[in-house]
ZARO-628131 format. One record per residue (C-alpha): residue number from 0; residue in one letter; z, x, y. Coordinates in nm, 2 decimals. Layout:
BEGIN
[pt NUM a [Z X Y]]
...
***
This chain:
BEGIN
[pt 0 m [0.00 0.00 0.00]]
[pt 1 a [-0.11 0.15 0.32]]
[pt 2 s [0.17 0.21 0.58]]
[pt 3 r [0.12 0.08 0.93]]
[pt 4 k [0.17 0.33 1.20]]
[pt 5 e [0.46 0.21 1.41]]
[pt 6 t [0.41 0.22 1.79]]
[pt 7 k [0.70 0.29 2.02]]
[pt 8 q [0.74 0.05 2.31]]
[pt 9 a [0.85 0.19 2.64]]
[pt 10 p [1.20 0.08 2.73]]
[pt 11 q [1.21 -0.21 2.96]]
[pt 12 v [1.33 -0.12 3.31]]
[pt 13 p [1.50 -0.41 3.48]]
[pt 14 k [1.35 -0.51 3.80]]
[pt 15 a [1.54 -0.43 4.11]]
[pt 16 p [1.68 -0.75 4.27]]
[pt 17 e [1.50 -0.86 4.58]]
[pt 18 p [1.69 -0.78 4.89]]
[pt 19 p [1.85 -1.09 5.04]]
[pt 20 k [1.69 -1.24 5.34]]
[pt 21 r [1.85 -1.14 5.67]]
[pt 22 a [2.03 -1.42 5.85]]
[pt 23 n [1.83 -1.35 6.16]]
[pt 24 s [1.50 -1.35 5.99]]
[pt 25 v [1.39 -1.65 6.19]]
[pt 26 p [1.17 -1.51 6.46]]
[pt 27 a [1.31 -1.52 6.81]]
[pt 28 r [1.20 -1.82 7.01]]
[pt 29 i [1.23 -1.87 7.38]]
[pt 30 d [1.27 -2.23 7.49]]
[pt 31 d [1.02 -2.30 7.76]]
[pt 32 a [1.07 -2.67 7.78]]
[pt 33 i [1.23 -2.67 8.12]]
[pt 34 r [1.08 -2.36 8.27]]
[pt 35 s [0.75 -2.23 8.40]]
[pt 36 v [0.56 -2.02 8.15]]
[pt 37 k [0.33 -1.85 8.40]]
[pt 38 h [0.52 -1.53 8.45]]
[pt 39 p [0.74 -1.43 8.16]]
[pt 40 v [0.97 -1.14 8.23]]
[pt 41 i [1.20 -0.91 8.04]]
[pt 42 t [1.54 -1.00 8.18]]
[pt 43 e [1.83 -0.76 8.25]]
[pt 44 d [2.03 -0.93 7.98]]
[pt 45 t [1.76 -0.86 7.73]]
[pt 46 k [1.75 -0.49 7.83]]
[pt 47 l [2.13 -0.47 7.80]]
[pt 48 f [2.15 -0.62 7.45]]
[pt 49 q [1.84 -0.46 7.30]]
[pt 50 g [1.89 -0.26 6.98]]
[pt 51 v [1.86 0.11 6.90]]
[pt 52 t [1.72 0.32 7.19]]
[pt 53 p [1.63 0.69 7.21]]
[pt 54 s [1.93 0.92 7.21]]
[pt 55 d [1.88 1.01 7.58]]
[pt 56 e [1.83 0.65 7.69]]
[pt 57 f [2.20 0.61 7.76]]
[pt 58 t [2.20 0.89 8.02]]
[pt 59 r [1.91 0.73 8.20]]
[pt 60 g [1.98 0.36 8.16]]
[pt 61 d [2.33 0.22 8.07]]
[pt 62 p [2.55 0.41 8.33]]
[pt 63 w [2.32 0.29 8.60]]
[pt 64 r [2.32 -0.06 8.46]]
[pt 65 v [2.69 -0.06 8.49]]
[pt 66 m [2.65 0.00 8.86]]
[pt 67 r [2.41 -0.29 8.89]]
[pt 68 i [2.67 -0.51 8.70]]
[pt 69 m [2.94 -0.40 8.95]]
[pt 70 g [2.71 -0.48 9.24]]
[pt 71 e [2.64 -0.83 9.09]]
[pt 72 f [3.02 -0.90 9.07]]
[pt 73 i [3.06 -0.78 9.43]]
[pt 74 e [2.78 -1.00 9.56]]
[pt 75 g [2.92 -1.31 9.37]]
[pt 76 f [3.27 -1.25 9.50]]
[pt 77 d [3.14 -1.20 9.85]]
[pt 78 k [2.93 -1.52 9.86]]
[pt 79 l [3.19 -1.74 9.69]]
[pt 80 a [3.51 -1.60 9.84]]
[pt 81 g [3.55 -1.90 10.08]]
[pt 82 l [3.56 -2.15 9.80]]
[pt 83 e [3.92 -2.27 9.78]]
[pt 84 k [3.86 -2.61 9.62]]
[pt 85 a [3.56 -2.63 9.38]]
[pt 86 v [3.46 -2.79 9.05]]
[pt 87 t [3.19 -2.68 8.82]]
[pt 88 v [2.97 -2.94 8.66]]
[pt 89 f [2.77 -2.86 8.35]]
[pt 90 g [2.51 -3.05 8.15]]
[pt 91 s [2.16 -3.06 8.03]]
[pt 92 a [1.87 -2.94 8.24]]
[pt 93 r [1.65 -3.19 8.06]]
[pt 94 t [1.83 -3.50 8.18]]
[pt 95 l [1.59 -3.72 8.38]]
[pt 96 p [1.67 -3.89 8.71]]
[pt 97 s [1.63 -4.23 8.53]]
[pt 98 d [1.90 -4.14 8.28]]
[pt 99 p [2.24 -4.32 8.33]]
[pt 100 q [2.41 -3.98 8.28]]
[pt 101 y [2.21 -3.84 8.58]]
[pt 102 l [2.32 -4.13 8.79]]
[pt 103 a [2.68 -4.07 8.68]]
[pt 104 a [2.66 -3.70 8.77]]
[pt 105 v [2.54 -3.80 9.12]]
[pt 106 e [2.84 -4.02 9.16]]
[pt 107 v [3.08 -3.75 9.02]]
[pt 108 g [2.94 -3.50 9.28]]
[pt 109 r [2.97 -3.76 9.56]]
[pt 110 l [3.33 -3.85 9.47]]
[pt 111 l [3.43 -3.48 9.44]]
[pt 112 a [3.29 -3.42 9.79]]
[pt 113 k [3.49 -3.71 9.93]]
[pt 114 r [3.80 -3.54 9.79]]
[pt 115 d [3.70 -3.22 9.96]]
[pt 116 f [3.59 -3.04 9.65]]
[pt 117 a [3.28 -2.82 9.65]]
[pt 118 v [3.05 -2.87 9.36]]
[pt 119 i [2.92 -2.57 9.16]]
[pt 120 t [2.64 -2.59 8.91]]
[pt 121 g [2.39 -2.36 8.74]]
[pt 122 a [2.14 -2.45 9.02]]
[pt 123 g [1.88 -2.59 8.78]]
[pt 124 p [1.73 -2.94 8.72]]
[pt 125 g [1.88 -3.23 8.53]]
[pt 126 i [2.26 -3.28 8.54]]
[pt 127 m [2.29 -2.97 8.76]]
[pt 128 e [2.05 -3.12 9.02]]
[pt 129 a [2.23 -3.46 9.00]]
[pt 130 a [2.58 -3.31 9.07]]
[pt 131 n [2.44 -3.10 9.36]]
[pt 132 k [2.27 -3.41 9.50]]
[pt 133 g [2.59 -3.60 9.48]]
[pt 134 a [2.78 -3.33 9.67]]
[pt 135 k [2.52 -3.34 9.95]]
[pt 136 l [2.54 -3.72 9.96]]
[pt 137 g [2.92 -3.70 9.99]]
[pt 138 g [2.90 -3.45 10.28]]
[pt 139 g [3.04 -3.16 10.07]]
[pt 140 r [2.94 -2.81 9.98]]
[pt 141 s [2.68 -2.77 9.71]]
[pt 142 v [2.68 -2.44 9.53]]
[pt 143 g [2.43 -2.31 9.27]]
[pt 144 c [2.48 -2.00 9.05]]
[pt 145 n [2.13 -1.94 8.92]]
[pt 146 i [2.05 -1.71 8.62]]
[pt 147 e [1.75 -1.49 8.56]]
[pt 148 l [1.56 -1.62 8.26]]
[pt 149 p [1.25 -1.51 8.07]]
[pt 150 f [1.06 -1.78 8.24]]
[pt 151 e [1.10 -1.87 8.60]]
[pt 152 q [1.36 -2.13 8.69]]
[pt 153 g [1.40 -2.21 9.06]]
[pt 154 s [1.70 -2.36 9.23]]
[pt 155 n [1.71 -2.74 9.28]]
[pt 156 e [1.66 -2.87 9.64]]
[pt 157 y [2.02 -2.98 9.68]]
[pt 158 v [2.18 -2.64 9.67]]
[pt 159 d [2.30 -2.50 10.01]]
[pt 160 t [2.48 -2.19 9.88]]
[pt 161 l [2.28 -2.00 9.62]]
[pt 162 v [2.38 -1.70 9.42]]
[pt 163 n [2.14 -1.54 9.18]]
[pt 164 f [2.26 -1.36 8.87]]
[pt 165 r [2.10 -1.13 8.61]]
[pt 166 y [2.38 -1.13 8.36]]
[pt 167 f [2.53 -1.44 8.20]]
[pt 168 f [2.87 -1.29 8.16]]
[pt 169 v [2.90 -1.22 8.54]]
[pt 170 r [2.78 -1.57 8.62]]
[pt 171 k [3.04 -1.72 8.37]]
[pt 172 t [3.31 -1.53 8.55]]
[pt 173 m [3.22 -1.69 8.88]]
[pt 174 f [3.23 -2.04 8.72]]
[pt 175 i [3.58 -1.98 8.60]]
[pt 176 k [3.72 -1.79 8.90]]
[pt 177 y [3.61 -2.03 9.17]]
[pt 178 s [3.67 -2.36 8.98]]
[pt 179 a [3.97 -2.58 8.96]]
[pt 180 a [3.82 -2.77 8.67]]
[pt 181 f [3.51 -2.82 8.45]]
[pt 182 i [3.33 -3.15 8.42]]
[pt 183 i [3.09 -3.13 8.13]]
[pt 184 f [2.81 -3.38 8.07]]
[pt 185 p [2.60 -3.40 7.76]]
[pt 186 g [2.40 -3.08 7.71]]
[pt 187 g [2.28 -2.82 7.46]]
[pt 188 y [2.38 -2.47 7.37]]
[pt 189 g [2.44 -2.35 7.72]]
[pt 190 t [2.67 -2.64 7.79]]
[pt 191 l [2.86 -2.59 7.46]]
[pt 192 d [2.89 -2.22 7.54]]
[pt 193 e [3.06 -2.30 7.87]]
[pt 194 l [3.28 -2.56 7.71]]
[pt 195 f [3.42 -2.34 7.44]]
[pt 196 e [3.45 -2.04 7.68]]
[pt 197 a [3.69 -2.25 7.90]]
[pt 198 v [3.88 -2.39 7.60]]
[pt 199 t [3.93 -2.05 7.46]]
[pt 200 l [4.07 -1.91 7.79]]
[pt 201 i [4.31 -2.21 7.81]]
[pt 202 q [4.42 -2.17 7.44]]
[pt 203 t [4.49 -1.80 7.49]]
[pt 204 g [4.68 -1.85 7.81]]
[pt 205 k [4.43 -1.68 8.04]]
[pt 206 i [4.40 -1.99 8.26]]
[pt 207 s [4.64 -2.28 8.30]]
[pt 208 q [4.64 -2.63 8.46]]
[pt 209 f [4.26 -2.62 8.41]]
[pt 210 p [4.11 -2.96 8.30]]
[pt 211 v [3.80 -2.96 8.08]]
[pt 212 i [3.66 -3.31 8.12]]
[pt 213 l [3.38 -3.42 7.88]]
[pt 214 f [3.18 -3.70 8.03]]
[pt 215 g [3.01 -3.94 7.79]]
[pt 216 r [3.24 -4.06 7.50]]
[pt 217 h [2.95 -4.16 7.28]]
[pt 218 y [2.79 -3.81 7.30]]
[pt 219 w [3.10 -3.61 7.25]]
[pt 220 a [3.27 -3.84 6.99]]
[pt 221 g [3.12 -3.66 6.69]]
[pt 222 l [3.24 -3.32 6.81]]
[pt 223 f [3.59 -3.46 6.86]]
[pt 224 r [3.60 -3.60 6.51]]
[pt 225 w [3.49 -3.27 6.36]]
[pt 226 l [3.74 -3.08 6.56]]
[pt 227 q [4.02 -3.31 6.45]]
[pt 228 t [3.93 -3.36 6.09]]
[pt 229 r [3.77 -3.03 5.99]]
[pt 230 v [3.89 -2.76 6.23]]
[pt 231 a [4.24 -2.88 6.30]]
[pt 232 g [4.26 -3.04 5.95]]
[pt 233 e [4.21 -2.69 5.80]]
[pt 234 k [4.46 -2.54 6.04]]
[pt 235 k [4.20 -2.33 6.22]]
[pt 236 i [4.34 -2.46 6.54]]
[pt 237 n [4.67 -2.64 6.62]]
[pt 238 d [4.66 -3.01 6.64]]
[pt 239 g [4.73 -3.00 7.01]]
[pt 240 d [4.44 -2.78 7.08]]
[pt 241 v [4.20 -3.08 7.07]]
[pt 242 d [4.40 -3.23 7.35]]
[pt 243 l [4.28 -2.95 7.58]]
[pt 244 m [3.98 -3.16 7.65]]
[pt 245 h [3.96 -3.50 7.81]]
[pt 246 l [3.71 -3.77 7.74]]
[pt 247 t [3.58 -4.03 7.99]]
[pt 248 d [3.29 -4.24 8.09]]
[pt 249 d [3.43 -4.31 8.44]]
[pt 250 p [3.33 -4.09 8.74]]
[pt 251 a [3.64 -4.20 8.93]]
[pt 252 e [3.87 -4.12 8.64]]
[pt 253 a [3.71 -3.77 8.60]]
[pt 254 v [3.76 -3.69 8.97]]
[pt 255 e [4.12 -3.82 8.96]]
[pt 256 l [4.20 -3.59 8.67]]
[pt 257 v [4.06 -3.30 8.87]]
[pt 258 a [4.27 -3.39 9.18]]
[pt 259 q [4.59 -3.41 8.97]]
[pt 260 a [4.52 -3.08 8.81]]
[pt 261 y [4.45 -2.92 9.15]]
[pt 262 a [4.78 -3.04 9.29]]
[pt 263 a [4.96 -2.89 8.99]]
[pt 264 q [4.78 -2.56 9.04]]
[pt 265 v [4.88 -2.55 9.41]]
[pt 266 a [5.24 -2.64 9.32]]
[pt 267 a [5.25 -2.36 9.05]]
[pt 268 a [5.11 -2.11 9.30]]
[pt 269 m [5.38 -2.19 9.56]]
[pt 270 k [5.67 -2.12 9.32]]
***
């Protein structure tokens, strides 16, 4: 019986596992829904936060950028130094003049002006425009803190004191420093950023007697339920931390909360 010649098979080498997809694998997208797309620019924030640079770039770029940041702080402090009573109003730039929330923001701005509060916004359209408009109608001071964006965003026509910023973190400092309260209308990521920035500063004791008023119960109700049931329920925050925010649908109530908090701030400063 003829023997068959056995053939040796090469050992099977296991395939290397595919590398996991990066969490940031989604390509960057710049939202141009509310801005002109004619002249896109690379902003100073973009330059600051860009990734790896040549080894000598630090000596030519970042130290000088620190000087520009200092200059931006100084300019903001200089232009806003006279603001003794002011409230910042946040909300979506996409809100149309026909929207009930726009009309409510106009009324909030008007009532604040009648109580001698200046109104500060991000100077853009939508809710920001509405609050600035209300301040003008009420005979008050209307302030806009504009931010450099990849696509041009001009100031709305109701701003009488305008400060332009290149860096978001400098601008956010001005909102906190010169405000007695935040009134926050329905909005997107930027609005949420300012909301949680303020709540974090209150929770950690950096600022006190500082009301954060969320306008629009229906819009904010889901966020409140999640904070109460999930975040507080899992002890990620204390139960009382949810109470750092106030909900309302009434412009007069929002302004009254601001006035009460301002009186408490003044009383505390005089002790």
